[in-house]
Every structure is written in C-alpha cells, then in structure tokens.
C-alpha positions in Angstrom: -103.0 178.0 45.2 -102.2 178.6 48.4 -103.3 181.8 50.9 -100.9 184.6 50.0 -99.4 186.9 53.0 -102.6 189.2 52.1 -105.0 186.7 52.6 -103.4 185.4 55.9 -106.1 187.7 58.1 -108.8 186.2 56.7 -107.6 182.5 57.2 -107.6 183.8 60.5 -111.2 185.0 61.0 -112.6 182.0 58.9 -110.6 179.9 61.7 -112.1 181.2 64.4 -115.4 181.7 63.4 -115.6 178.3 62.5 -118.6 176.4 64.9 -118.9 173.4 63.2 -117.2 169.6 65.0 -115.7 169.8 61.8 -113.6 172.0 61.9 -111.0 170.8 64.2 -108.0 173.4 63.1 -105.1 172.1 65.1 -106.0 168.7 64.3 -104.9 169.4 60.8 -102.1 169.6 58.9 -101.9 173.0 57.1 -100.8 171.2 54.0 -104.4 170.0 54.1 -105.6 173.5 54.0 -107.0 175.1 51.0 -108.8 178.7 51.1 -110.8 181.8 49.6 -111.2 184.8 51.1 -113.3 188.0 49.8 -110.2 189.3 47.5 -110.3 186.0 45.6 -114.1 185.7 44.9 -113.3 187.6 41.2 -111.4 184.4 40.0 -112.5 182.0 42.2 -112.5 178.6 40.3 -114.3 176.1 41.9 -113.5 173.1 43.7 -114.4 169.5 44.3 -116.8 167.5 46.8 -116.6 163.8 45.8 -116.5 160.1 46.8 -115.7 158.8 43.6 -119.4 157.8 43.7 -120.9 160.9 44.1 -119.6 164.6 42.9 -120.1 168.4 43.1 -118.5 171.3 42.9 -118.3 174.1 45.6 -119.5 177.8 45.0 -118.9 180.8 46.5 -121.9 180.9 49.6 -121.9 177.8 50.5 -125.5 177.4 49.8 -126.1 177.5 46.0 -127.2 174.6 44.0 -124.7 173.4 42.3 -124.3 170.9 39.5 -123.8 167.3 40.6 -122.8 163.8 38.8 -123.1 160.4 39.8 -119.8 157.7 38.7 -120.8 156.7 34.8 -124.3 158.1 34.9 -124.7 159.1 31.5 -126.7 160.7 29.2 -126.8 158.5 25.5 -129.0 161.2 23.3 -129.3 160.1 19.4 -126.6 161.6 17.4 -124.4 162.7 20.2 -121.5 161.0 22.3 -122.5 159.9 25.7 -121.9 162.4 28.4 -122.0 162.8 32.3 -126.1 163.3 33.5 -126.1 166.2 35.7 -128.4 164.4 38.6 -130.9 167.3 40.2 -128.7 169.7 42.6 -129.1 168.7 46.2 -126.4 171.5 48.0 -128.9 174.7 47.9 -130.6 176.3 50.8 -131.9 179.5 50.7 -132.3 181.9 53.7 -134.3 184.9 53.8 -134.9 187.2 56.8 -138.1 187.7 55.9 -140.3 190.6 54.0 -139.5 193.9 54.3 -140.7 197.6 52.6 -138.1 196.9 49.9 -139.6 192.8 48.7 -138.1 190.2 50.1 -134.2 189.3 49.5 -132.6 185.7 49.8 -129.2 185.0 50.6 -128.9 183.1 46.6 -129.4 185.9 45.0 -127.4 188.4 46.5 -124.7 190.3 44.9 -120.9 189.1 46.3 -120.1 192.0 47.3 -119.2 193.9 50.6 -122.4 195.6 51.2 -124.2 191.4 51.5 -121.3 189.6 52.8 -118.5 190.6 55.1 -116.0 189.0 57.0 -116.2 186.2 54.5 -113.8 183.3 54.2 -114.2 179.3 53.1 -111.8 176.3 53.7 -111.3 173.3 51.4 -109.8 170.7 54.7 -109.0 167.9 52.4 -107.9 165.9 55.4 -111.5 165.7 56.6 -112.8 166.0 53.5 -115.1 169.3 54.4 -116.0 172.6 52.8 -117.1 175.0 55.4 -117.9 178.5 54.4 -118.4 181.6 57.0 -119.3 185.2 56.5 -121.4 187.9 57.6 -124.9 188.3 55.7 -126.5 191.7 55.4 -130.1 192.2 54.5 -130.6 195.8 54.8 -131.2 196.7 58.3 -131.1 192.9 59.4 -127.6 190.9 59.6 -127.0 187.5 60.2 -123.7 185.5 60.6 -123.6 182.8 58.6 -121.8 178.9 58.7 -121.9 176.0 56.3 -120.3 172.8 56.2 -120.3 170.1 53.0 -119.5 167.1 52.7 -120.1 163.9 50.6 -119.5 161.0 52.3 -116.5 158.5 52.5 -117.8 156.5 55.1 -121.5 156.1 53.6 -120.9 156.7 49.8 -124.3 156.7 49.0 -124.8 160.0 51.8 -124.1 163.4 51.7 -125.2 166.4 54.1 -125.0 170.5 54.2 -125.0 171.8 57.9 -126.3 175.3 57.6 -126.3 177.1 60.8 -127.4 181.3 61.7 -126.7 183.7 64.0 -129.3 186.4 63.5 -128.8 189.9 64.9 -132.9 190.5 64.8 -135.6 188.9 66.8 -138.3 187.6 64.4 -139.4 184.9 61.7 -136.8 184.0 58.8 -137.5 181.4 56.1 -135.3 179.0 54.7 -136.0 177.0 51.0 -134.3 173.2 51.5 -134.3 172.3 47.6 -133.4 170.0 45.1 -132.6 171.8 41.4 -133.9 169.9 38.6 -132.0 171.2 35.7 -133.1 171.8 32.2 -131.9 169.7 29.3 -129.6 171.5 27.8 -129.5 173.4 24.7 -128.2 173.2 21.8 -127.5 169.6 21.9 -124.9 168.9 19.1 -124.9 166.0 17.4 -121.1 164.6 18.1 -121.4 161.5 16.5 -121.9 162.7 13.2 -120.6 165.8 12.8 -117.1 166.3 11.2 -114.8 169.1 12.2 -115.7 171.8 10.1 -119.4 170.9 10.6 -118.8 171.2 14.6 -117.0 174.3 14.2 -119.8 175.7 11.9 -122.6 174.4 14.5 -120.6 175.9 17.4 -120.8 179.2 16.0 -124.2 179.4 14.4 -125.2 179.0 18.3 -123.7 181.8 19.1 -120.4 179.8 21.3 -117.0 179.7 21.2 -113.9 177.0 21.7 -112.6 179.3 23.8 -111.4 179.9 27.7 -113.0 182.8 29.6 -112.3 183.5 33.2 -112.3 182.3 35.4 -113.5 179.0 34.9 -114.9 178.0 31.9 -113.0 175.8 29.8 -112.2 176.2 26.3 -114.6 173.5 24.8 -117.7 174.0 27.1 -119.5 174.2 24.0 -118.9 170.8 22.9 -118.2 169.1 27.1 -122.1 170.6 28.5 -123.9 168.3 30.6 -126.3 165.2 30.0 -129.9 165.3 31.1 -131.5 163.5 33.6 -135.8 163.5 33.7 -137.6 163.3 36.6 -139.5 160.6 36.6 -141.7 160.9 39.6 -141.1 162.8 42.5 -142.5 164.6 45.8 -142.4 165.5 49.5 -144.2 165.1 52.9 -144.1 168.1 54.9 -144.6 166.3 58.2 -141.5 164.2 58.2 -139.6 167.1 56.1 -138.5 164.8 53.3 -138.3 165.0 49.9 -137.5 162.1 47.1 -137.8 161.6 43.3 -136.8 159.0 40.8 -135.1 160.3 37.8 -133.6 158.9 34.2 -130.5 159.7 32.1 -131.6 160.2 29.0 -131.7 156.9 27.5 -129.6 156.0 30.0 -129.7 154.6 33.5 -132.4 154.9 36.5 -130.9 157.2 39.4 -133.1 158.2 42.6 -132.5 160.9 45.0 -133.8 161.5 48.6 -133.4 164.6 51.0 -134.5 164.8 55.3 -134.4 168.1 57.0 -133.2 168.1 60.5 -134.4 171.4 62.8 -132.3 172.3 65.6 -133.2 170.8 68.6 -136.8 172.1 69.9 -137.8 174.4 67.1 -141.1 174.0 65.7 -141.9 175.1 62.2 -144.5 177.8 61.7 -145.3 176.9 58.5 -143.7 174.4 56.2 -144.9 174.5 52.3 -144.3 172.1 49.4 -143.3 173.4 46.2 -142.9 171.6 43.1 -142.5 173.3 39.9 -141.1 172.3 36.3 -137.3 173.5 37.9 -137.8 172.9 41.5 -138.6 170.6 44.0 -138.3 172.0 47.8 -139.4 172.6 51.3 -139.9 175.5 52.3 -140.1 176.9 56.4 -140.5 179.6 58.2 -139.5 179.4 61.9 -139.2 182.1 64.6 -135.7 183.1 65.9 -133.9 185.1 68.7 -130.9 187.8 68.4 -127.7 186.1 69.3 -129.0 182.9 69.4 -127.2 180.5 66.7 -129.8 177.4 65.1 -127.6 174.8 63.1 -130.1 173.5 59.8 -129.3 169.8 58.9 -130.2 168.5 55.1 -129.2 164.7 54.4 -129.2 163.5 50.9 -129.1 160.2 49.7 -128.1 159.6 45.7 -128.5 155.8 44.2 -128.5 154.8 40.2 -128.5 151.0 38.5 -126.6 148.7 40.0 -125.3 150.9 42.5 -128.1 151.3 45.3 -131.9 151.3 45.1 -134.9 153.4 45.0 -136.3 156.4 46.2 -138.0 154.8 48.9 -134.4 152.7 49.6 -133.2 156.3 49.8 -135.5 157.8 51.7 -134.8 155.0 54.6 -131.3 156.1 54.6 -131.7 159.8 54.7 -134.2 159.1 57.6 -131.9 156.9 59.2 -129.0 159.1 58.9 -130.7 161.9 60.4 -131.8 159.7 63.4 -128.2 158.9 64.2 -127.5 162.8 63.6 -124.6 164.9 62.1 -122.3 164.3 64.4 -122.0 160.4 63.5 -122.8 161.0 59.9 -118.9 163.2 60.1 -117.5 161.5 62.2 -117.5 158.3 60.3 -116.9 160.4 57.2 -113.7 162.1 58.8 -112.4 158.7 59.9 -112.8 157.0 56.6 -110.6 160.3 54.9 -108.2 159.5 58.0 -107.5 156.1 57.2 -107.0 157.1 53.7 -104.1 159.6 54.5 -102.3 156.7 56.3 -100.9 156.4 52.9 -99.0 159.8 52.1 -96.2 161.9 50.2 -94.5 163.6 53.1 -92.0 166.2 52.1 -89.6 167.8 54.0 -88.6 171.4 53.1 -91.2 172.7 50.9 -94.6 173.5 52.0 -95.5 174.6 48.2 -94.7 170.8 47.0 -96.1 169.5 50.0 -99.6 171.6 49.5 -99.4 170.9 46.0 -99.0 166.8 46.5 -102.1 166.8 49.3 -104.5 168.8 46.8 -103.3 166.2 43.7 -104.0 162.8 45.9 -106.9 164.6 47.1 -108.6 164.9 43.8 -107.6 161.6 43.0 -109.4 159.9 46.0 -112.3 162.0 45.8 -112.6 160.7 42.2 -111.7 156.9 42.8 -113.2 153.7 44.3 -112.5 150.6 46.1 -113.1 147.3 44.8 -115.0 148.0 42.0 -114.9 148.0 38.0 -115.6 151.7 37.9 -112.6 154.1 35.7 -111.6 157.4 36.0 -112.0 160.1 33.5 -109.8 162.2 31.7 -111.5 164.8 34.1 -112.8 162.8 36.9 -116.6 163.4 37.6 -117.0 166.2 35.7 -118.5 167.1 32.1 -114.5 167.6 31.0 -113.9 165.1 28.0 -117.3 164.3 28.3 -116.6 161.6 31.1 -114.9 159.8 28.7 -112.2 157.4 29.8 -108.8 157.4 27.8 -105.2 156.1 27.9 -104.9 158.2 30.8 -106.6 155.9 33.3 -104.3 153.1 32.4 -101.0 155.3 32.2 -101.1 158.4 34.0 -103.6 157.5 36.6 -103.6 153.9 37.6 -99.6 154.0 38.5 -100.0 157.2 40.9 -102.8 155.1 42.7 -101.0 151.4 42.4 -98.8 151.7 45.4 -100.7 154.0 47.5 -104.2 152.4 47.0 -103.8 149.4 45.4 -107.8 148.9 45.9 -108.6 151.9 44.1 -106.1 151.4 41.2 -107.6 147.6 41.2 -111.0 149.6 39.9 -109.7 151.0 37.1 -108.0 147.8 35.7 -111.1 146.1 36.2 -113.0 148.4 33.9 -110.8 147.4 31.2 -111.8 143.8 32.2 -115.3 144.0 32.2 -115.8 145.6 29.0 -112.9 142.8 26.8 -116.4 142.1 25.0 -116.8 145.5 23.4 -113.2 145.8 22.8 -113.3 142.1 21.0 -116.3 143.1 19.0 -114.3 146.4 17.8 -111.4 143.9 16.7 -113.3 142.6 14.8 -115.3 144.8 12.5 -112.3 146.3 11.8 -110.8 142.8 10.5 -108.5 142.3 13.5 -108.0 139.4 16.2 -108.2 139.9 19.4 -109.1 143.3 21.3 -109.0 146.7 20.2 -110.1 148.9 23.0 -111.6 152.7 21.9 -109.8 155.6 22.6 -112.5 157.4 24.1 -114.7 154.5 26.4 -117.5 155.0 27.6 -117.2 155.1 31.8 -120.5 152.7 32.0 -120.7 150.5 29.2 -117.0 150.6 27.7 -118.1 151.4 24.5 -116.7 154.1 21.7 -117.6 157.2 22.4 -115.2 159.4 20.4 -116.7 162.5 18.7 -116.7 161.9 14.8 -114.3 164.5 14.2 -111.8 163.2 16.5 -112.9 159.4 14.5 -109.6 159.5 13.7 -107.6 159.0 16.9 -109.9 156.0 17.8 -108.9 154.6 14.9 -105.2 155.7 15.1 -104.1 156.1 18.3 -103.6 152.8 19.1 -100.9 152.6 21.9 -104.1 152.8 24.2 -104.2 148.9 24.2 -100.5 148.4 25.2 -101.2 150.8 27.5 -104.1 148.5 29.1 -102.3 145.8 29.1 -99.4 147.0 30.5 -101.4 148.3 33.5 -103.0 145.0 34.0 -99.3 143.2 34.4 -98.3 145.8 36.4 -101.6 145.6 39.2 -100.4 141.6 39.4 -96.4 142.5 39.8 -97.7 144.8 42.7 -100.2 142.5 44.6 -98.9 139.0 42.9 -102.7 137.8 42.7 -102.1 135.0 40.6 -106.4 134.4 40.7 -107.3 137.5 39.4 -104.8 137.5 36.7 -105.9 133.9 35.8 -109.7 135.5 35.2 -109.2 138.9 35.1 -105.5 140.4 34.1 -104.8 137.5 31.8 -107.7 137.5 29.2 -106.9 141.1 28.7 -103.2 140.8 28.4 -103.7 137.7 26.3 -106.5 139.8 23.6 -104.4 142.6 23.2 -101.2 140.6 22.3 -103.1 138.9 19.6 -104.2 142.3 18.0 -100.8 143.8 18.1 -99.5 140.4 16.8 -102.0 141.1 13.9 -102.1 144.7 13.5 -98.4 144.5 12.9 -96.8 144.0 9.2 -93.7 142.4 8.5 -91.6 143.8 6.0 -89.7 141.6 4.2 -87.0 143.8 3.1 -85.8 145.0 5.9 -86.3 141.9 8.2 -88.2 144.1 10.6 -92.2 144.1 11.5 -93.6 147.6 11.5 -96.8 149.1 12.3 -98.0 151.5 9.2 -101.3 154.2 9.7 -101.0 155.4 13.9 -101.6 158.4 15.0 -98.6 159.5 17.5 -98.7 160.4 20.8 -97.9 163.5 19.3 -101.3 163.8 18.0 -100.5 166.3 15.4 -99.0 163.6 13.1 -102.0 162.0 12.3 -100.7 158.9 10.0 -97.4 157.7 10.8 -95.7 154.6 10.1 -93.4 153.4 13.3 -94.6 155.8 16.2 -91.6 155.0 18.4 -93.8 155.1 21.7 -96.4 153.0 20.2 -93.9 149.8 18.9 -92.2 149.9 22.1 -95.1 150.1 23.7 -96.8 147.1 22.0 -93.5 145.3 21.9 -93.6 145.1 25.8 -97.3 144.6 25.7 -96.1 141.6 23.7 -93.6 140.3 25.7 -95.9 140.9 29.1 -98.6 138.6 27.4 -95.7 135.6 27.2 -94.6 136.7 30.9 -98.1 136.1 32.0 -98.8 132.8 30.1 -95.8 131.3 31.9 -97.2 132.5 35.1 -100.3 130.7 34.5 -98.8 127.9 33.0 -100.5 128.9 29.7 -99.1 128.3 26.4 -97.9 131.9 24.5 -98.5 132.2 21.1 -95.1 131.8 19.4 -96.1 134.4 17.1 -96.1 136.9 20.1 -92.1 136.7 20.5 -91.6 136.8 17.1 -93.1 140.1 16.6 -92.0 141.7 19.8 -88.3 140.9 18.4 -88.9 142.4 15.4 -90.5 145.5 16.1 -88.8 148.6 14.9 -87.9 151.3 16.7 -86.9 154.0 14.8 -83.0 155.2 15.7 -80.9 157.9 14.5 -77.4 155.5 14.6 -75.6 158.8 13.9 -76.7 161.1 16.5 -76.9 158.0 19.0 -80.7 158.7 20.0 -84.5 157.2 19.0 -86.7 159.2 16.8 -90.4 160.5 17.6 -91.2 158.0 14.7 -90.2 156.3 11.3 -87.3 158.9 9.5 -89.7 158.9 6.5 -91.9 161.3 7.9 -90.5 164.9 8.7 -90.8 166.0 12.0 -91.4 169.4 10.8 -94.6 171.0 13.0 -94.2 173.4 16.0 -97.1 171.0 18.1 -97.8 170.9 21.1 -95.3 167.8 22.4 -92.9 168.8 20.5 -90.9 165.3 21.3 -92.5 162.2 22.5 -89.5 160.5 23.5 -89.3 161.3 27.4 -92.5 159.4 27.2 -90.3 156.0 26.8 -89.5 156.7 30.4 -92.4 156.6 31.9 -92.4 154.0 34.7 -95.1 151.5 33.5 -93.1 151.7 30.0 -89.7 152.8 30.5 -87.9 151.2 27.7 -84.4 149.8 28.1 -81.3 151.8 26.8 -78.3 152.8 28.0 -77.3 155.4 30.1 -75.9 157.5 26.8 -78.5 156.8 24.9 -80.8 158.2 27.9 -78.9 161.2 28.1 -78.7 161.4 24.2 -82.8 160.5 24.4 -83.4 163.9 26.8 -81.1 166.4 24.7 -83.0 166.0 21.6 -85.9 166.6 23.3 -85.3 169.7 25.4 -83.9 171.1 22.2 -87.2 170.2 20.3 -89.0 172.0 22.9 -86.8 174.8 23.3 -88.1 176.1 19.6 -91.2 175.6 19.8 -93.6 178.2 20.1 -95.7 176.1 22.8 -95.1 176.1 26.2 -95.6 172.2 27.2 -99.0 171.2 28.7 -99.8 169.7 32.2 -99.1 166.0 30.7 -95.8 167.6 29.6 -94.3 167.9 32.8 -94.2 165.3 34.5 -92.3 162.8 31.6 -89.7 165.4 31.2 -88.7 165.6 34.9 -89.1 161.8 34.8 -86.7 161.5 32.1 -84.2 163.8 33.3 -84.1 161.8 36.6 -83.4 158.7 34.8 -80.7 160.4 32.4 -79.2 161.2 36.4 -79.6 164.7 35.8 -81.4 166.0 39.0 -80.8 169.8 38.4 -83.0 169.3 34.7 -85.4 167.0 36.9 -86.4 169.3 39.5 -86.4 172.6 37.1 -89.4 170.7 35.4 -90.8 169.8 38.8 -90.8 173.3 39.2 -93.0 174.2 36.9 -95.9 172.1 38.1 -95.5 174.3 41.1 -95.1 178.0 39.0 -96.8 176.9 35.5 -100.3 178.3 36.3 -101.7 175.0 35.8 -103.0 175.1 39.2 -106.1 177.4 39.3 -107.4 179.4 43.1 -108.4 178.9 45.5 -108.6 175.5 45.6 -105.3 174.3 43.7 -107.7 172.5 40.5 -105.1 171.8 38.3 -105.9 172.3 34.3 -104.9 170.3 31.5 -103.1 173.8 30.6 -102.8 177.2 31.8 -104.9 179.2 29.4 -107.9 176.3 28.9 -109.5 176.0 32.0 -109.7 172.5 31.3 -110.3 171.2 35.1 -110.4 168.6 37.5 -107.2 167.1 35.0 -107.0 163.6 37.2 -104.0 162.6 34.1 -101.9 165.5 35.3 -102.5 165.1 39.0 -101.6 161.1 38.6 -98.7 162.4 36.1 -97.1 164.7 39.5 -97.4 162.2 41.8 -95.8 159.4 39.4 -92.8 162.1 39.1 -92.1 162.1 42.8 -93.0 158.2 43.8 -91.2 156.4 40.8 -89.2 159.5 39.4 -87.3 160.9 42.3 -87.3 157.4 44.0 -85.6 155.7 41.1 -87.9 152.7 42.1 -90.0 150.6 39.1 -92.0 147.5 40.0 -90.7 144.8 37.9 -90.9 140.7 38.2 -88.3 141.0 40.7 -90.2 143.3 43.0 -90.4 147.0 44.2 -87.0 147.5 42.4 -84.1 150.5 42.5 -83.6 150.9 39.1 -82.3 154.7 39.0 -80.1 156.5 41.9 -82.6 158.4 44.1 -82.8 161.9 44.2 -84.4 165.3 46.0 -85.1 168.6 44.7 -83.0 171.3 45.8 -84.3 172.3 49.2 -85.9 169.2 50.4 -84.8 167.4 53.2 -86.4 164.4 52.9 -89.3 162.5 51.0 -91.3 159.6 52.5 -93.9 157.5 50.9 -96.1 156.5 53.6 -97.7 152.9 54.4 -97.3 152.0 51.0 -98.5 148.7 49.9 -96.7 146.2 47.6 -97.6 142.1 47.6 -98.8 142.2 51.3 -96.4 144.3 52.9 -96.8 148.1 53.9 -93.9 150.1 54.6 -92.3 153.1 54.3 -89.7 154.4 51.7 -87.6 157.6 52.7 -85.4 159.9 50.3 -83.0 162.0 52.8 -79.8 163.9 51.9 -76.6 163.7 54.3 -74.5 166.3 55.4 -72.4 165.9 52.4 -75.9 166.1 50.2 -75.8 162.7 48.7 -79.7 161.1 48.5 -79.9 157.4 49.8 -83.1 155.7 50.2 -84.1 153.0 52.8 -87.8 151.2 53.3 -89.2 150.6 56.8 -91.8 148.6 58.2 -94.7 150.2 58.9 
C-alpha cells in the first residue's frame, strides 16, 4: 500500500538518511517506490526480493535471517506432495555494541519498539531492485545509526548481497555475525499425497494447527503450505579469507550449494574472527574497533546454485570471491542496469498515481519471479511455499499473457516448461486409457509430475480445461513471435497431443447430434462433476481449432477428427434468454459459490469466445446478477475477467468499476503491495492475480487481441475515468518494438495509436 500522508515525514527521513549508492532517489520515479515506516510495522507484510532463480522475503530490520528459495528446488518427502525446499538463509547479519553490565544484546533479538529503534524507514525501490532500511539502534547508553541495502542480482543470477553500514555514537569494539541459517526440518510433515479431506482436517487439528489466516501475513493454509527441507551435506569456512561454504540436498531431491564472502571496510582489521558451526547455524563472528561518528560499511556477498543451474560450493566460492574483488559498486551497478533494461517495457498511466504504483508493483513481482529463455515455470505464488510452489493453469492463462507483449523471452520460459514436460503428460493420459497428453492440475515445477494433494484429487482428474489453456498459450506464443522453428520443435508436439486428448475425451451424443464432455469439474470448482462446462468446452474447441491451424502452418496433415469434434462440441446456451450458461442446463446452478458465474472468463483475451455483441452484453448482465445475489465478494482472480468482460461488452463504466476494485479491494497488503488471493486469506505473492490485473490493462482497456492477422483491434479502446492517457511502452510483437498509446481527446473520445519505439 502507498505511503499515506501521515507517513510522509518518515519517508523523507528515509530518503535523506540513505547513504548507499543505490539510493539515487532523484532518478527514481515515485511510482516505483514502496516503503514502511515505524507506524506500519504492526501490520508488516513482507515483500520479496528475487531474480526468478533465487528469492527471499524482506524483514523489518533488514538484517534478519530470512527463508530463501531456489527455482524449482523441491523436497519430495515420501507420502507428501513435493514442496519448495527452503535453502539456508543468507540474509542474516547481526550486530552487537559489546558486553555490558546488562549482558550482551544483539540487534536481531532486540524488540521492535521505540526503546530500541528510532527514525525508522524501509524502502523497496522496484526500479533498481534494491531494499534499503535505516534506523537508529539504541542499546542502553549506546546508539548506532544503521543502514542496510540488500539485492538479489538481476545481472548475475547466482549472486546476492547485503551491505550493512554502521555509524556508532561511541568509541570501542563491536561484534558482527555473518550467518547462514540452517533451518530445522519442518514439523509436522503431513502425508498430503495420501490423506483425504476429512483425514487432512483431522491431522491439522491433531497437531494443534488451524486452517485460517492470522494477521499480518500468515495464510489460511500455512498448516499445509510449509516449506520443504534442505539437508546440509558438508560445510566449512575460513577465518583468514572470511568465507563460508556449504553443499546441501533437498529431501529426496536435487543438490544445491552456497558460499559467502565478507568484505570489511577499507583499512579495517578484525581483532578476532571465529568460525561458528552448530546444528542450526554456520557463521563468521568478528570483533572490530570503531570510532564515534565514523561510518563503516560491511558487505556480505552470497552465491547460490542447484543441480542443472550452476555448480557446487567450490564454484560458488569462486563466484563470491570474484564478486568481492570487483566490489559492491560493480555488483550493484550491473544489477541496477539490468533492472533498468527490464523497465524499458512498461505500462505508463497518466492521471492516476495509485493505479500507476499498482501496475509497477505487479510488474515487479512478475519480473522478480520469472526467468528469460529457460524452461522454468512460475508457480501460482511465485518463489514462495504458497500453493506448495506448484504450477497450475494460472501460469498459462493468467501469467503468460501478461508477459507476452512486454517480455516475450520470459513468457517463452512458461511455454517451454510445458513442452519439456510433455512426456509426463502423455504418460498420465496413457495411464487413464486416453490418447494424447493430460497435464496435471498441480504440476511439480521441476519435473512436471502431478503433485495434487489427495484431498484435491478430483481437480486433478476432472478440472481438465488446463490442457486447453496450455495449448492456447503455445499458439499465442507462436502468433506473437512467428517463430516457426520453435513451433515445429516445441509448440506443435504439445498442441497436437492436447488435440488428441480432447478428440478422445469428448463423446458423441447421437440423440443430440453433438459432442459432449462429461464428468468435468467446472472452472467454478464448487461444481465438481458436471457435463459440458461451458468454459471447458469452449477452451477445448479452441485447442482443437488451433491444432488444425498449426498443422497448416507447418505443412502437417491435421487429423480430420479434430475439426469434427470442434464443430460439434456443445456450448450450453439459454435460447430464451439469449446468453450462455455456465454448464449443462441439466445441472441446477444453485450454489452460492465463490465464482458465482464463470461466464466472464469466456472473454479472457487468449480464449475470447466469438459471440454477437448482444450476447456479450447479456452474458455480462447474467454474470453480474449472480454475483449481486452472492454472499461472496469476488476474489482477486475474479476482478480481471469481470472488467475485461465489461470492456468487450462496451461498458466503460463497469469496466472501470471492476478495475477500481483491484485498487481498493483489500487484496494489496502493506507496505509492499503484496497481492493476496482474497482480502482475508493472506495467500500472498499471488502471481495469478498480478497477471490478471495486467491483462486487464494490456488487452481489456486497449481492446487488443493476438490473432493470426497480428495484434488486432478487436474492441474499441477505453480509459477509466480520470486517466488522461495509457501507454504500453516498448512492446515486442513479431520482431518489432513499438509503443501503443491510448489518449482521450477534448470531446472525451479515446483513440489508440501505435508509434515506432
């Protein structure tokens, strides 16, 4: 959430007090700045620092040891689903002013209260990708001005760094501890691969846990979404070279490594250095002499790797020692330059600073959790344990389209994940007596296997629209890039296998002369076994048509059965009322479900079911009526489809109103605009909703769609009230870069123009 007016003094203090080169405040647009003051600490919801490969969360002091994760590094404990293995925490730097008659106090154990911390401020600079924290730390009669800067390098993805600067108001010796925190194995471990719903709830209660959110930042399913474990295989350090290293392995999973190198202030020598090793900590503890009023900067360089991404601890040690030799400014400058290059592709809003800040925070989190030109996917909650790090249809239908025009090299990684895990999907289909490929509902981000908890197995078997979502994304990538070689070797095998799945999964209804898809969990998941879910059938139809189109592009022979099934697939429609239904009319639509109606999703940009304008308007009216009678407020996955559906129906007022719910719907958590799944469940870092919000702007307000004819103007453009202009900056389409601008003229008419970039 933005700084409120009563926080402006703390913000000014933070800006003036920052001593790091990274804090080039005048060069950073305020719409890239998110910050915390002492008044926001009681409700502090951690932000995220990440580069798509490595992530860590923020903490108020800036010096705490925080949980950290590596892309697709999964624990596979027997009986459980796979889950992200927390690697040793690398952010910890502790500080003590020394022994006293009261004993010895340490910064990271001091209470976050005015007796210990004054003039507090923390800032996440999204443009530069740096977190800075500063405050006056009080330890009895001694006080120290503390400033901390932390980054996870965007330019050198294996590297991260924290720099601690202290300015004591006393002469004497101080102590510092540079740690790698070795997390205890998480307890309890629940056998989620075996427990049904009742058994799962009994296990949660038996362990004195609960399935409910707690403030400020614990999600309702924390009892299920705990981190996996990394076992340290070997570790060590050198007090002369000020280095640490370790090799580890995720439980029944991949190997990883870390190394640390410490840089002291120029000319400083430690009077004592100790290597500390325990079950839970690997650290270098230093004692150094300081003088009143002098500033001292200590830098902790970190290197991290895993199987198939980097080497072992010896190689990581070479990386951090080289980084230390090159210096912090070199690492910082290259990191900031890499972030600046990413921000060349941007969404610029004139007239609504709040919306602009929200756009930048959503883009920041997507960029921080994505990788360019790899096959690593993005989990529903990014590089965190939310939804146990698994990959859903969210990656294909919600996140991928949001990246495609702005960062196609990152969007490509998502479709490559599906191409690389096609074999597993084919094996799943074969095991069920089906043809083609059947992708899992929850996929392991490393190997693509199904990791759906047993209590949700019905989704894995029946919420099969995921297969169409995957094929549609593959085709959208081809349409946006015209990369025929990629289509031939990667996209086409996926599209073909998915088409074979649908052609076999659909059944011919001879009495109605049509094809049905039976026993489906609707996209509105409260309906777990329905025939002819409209979203599923419409998506399957598009996937089948895509297969025929892709075959034509590649001079392959399409299966004629694909076109036959596509043409005959039944899309339930209320003839008397003139709108589509959510599913087969034989199923009563009588549950007060969280979705209320899935019809707005028919207008999502990648699917965008063709229909007459009058039908679109009636579809929207039908969906709104269901929502109006529901006790449930739409969750953060609901706002974007509603806004986009209103835009396709030509209702600018309604499209704006639903977009505004993104801003004030309490799904952005202070102080770092962490987007949650709902206002109350605290399921944070929800990439799905970030992608949906950006699609709302990229395709909803612009009316643009990616088709075989190009980036076409499918619907009239519109701007929310108060917006003077909207610019999609430096988008990439079919090898060209240009800007797309929406502007309102003096008469209030909105026009769209394209400019060379």
